[in-house]
C-alpha positions in Angstrom: -56.5 38.4 50.9 -59.2 38.7 48.2 -57.0 40.8 46.0 -54.1 38.4 46.4 -56.3 35.5 45.3 -58.3 37.2 42.5 -56.2 40.1 41.4 -58.9 42.6 42.0 -60.3 44.5 45.0 -63.4 43.1 46.6 -65.4 46.3 46.1 -64.6 46.3 42.4 -65.6 42.6 42.2 -69.0 43.4 43.9 -69.6 46.4 41.6 -68.8 44.3 38.5 -71.2 41.5 39.7 -74.0 44.1 40.3 -73.5 45.7 36.9 -73.5 42.4 35.1 -76.7 41.4 36.8 -78.3 44.8 36.0 -77.4 44.4 32.3 -78.9 40.9 32.3 -82.1 42.2 33.9 -82.3 45.2 31.5 -81.9 42.9 28.5 -84.2 40.1 29.6 -87.0 41.6 31.7 -89.4 44.6 31.6 -88.6 45.5 35.3 -88.5 49.2 35.9 -85.1 50.8 36.3 -85.9 51.5 39.9 -86.7 47.8 40.5 -83.5 46.7 38.7 -81.4 49.1 40.8 -82.9 47.8 44.1 -82.6 44.2 42.9 -78.8 44.5 42.3 -78.3 46.2 45.7 -78.4 50.0 45.2 -80.4 52.0 47.7 -81.1 54.9 45.3 -81.9 54.7 41.6 -80.1 58.0 41.0 -76.8 56.5 42.3 -77.4 53.3 40.3 -77.9 55.3 37.1 -74.8 57.4 37.8 -72.6 54.3 38.3 -74.1 52.5 35.3 -73.4 55.5 33.1 -69.8 55.7 34.4 -69.2 52.1 33.6 -71.1 51.7 30.2 -71.3 55.3 28.8 -75.1 55.3 28.7 -78.0 55.3 31.1 -79.8 52.0 31.9 -82.8 53.3 29.9 -80.7 53.9 26.8 -78.9 50.6 27.3 -82.2 48.8 27.4 -83.5 50.4 24.2 -80.2 49.8 22.5 -80.2 46.1 23.6 -83.7 45.6 22.2 -82.8 47.2 18.9 -79.7 45.0 18.6 -81.6 41.7 19.2 
């Protein structure tokens, strides 16, 4: 039903929401990567880093330093 209403699978929707929130936290806070990963719902930081890299092509640490340079 979710896919019929939104056009995307529920799991993909949740992952997208988590990643958007993670990006926001990385850009606007100094929380550790571990804290960010747990805040957005990942049990292990390693898995969070892997999923973040798959989605954005860089680690959360690299993203954070890139985001700070760009601002």
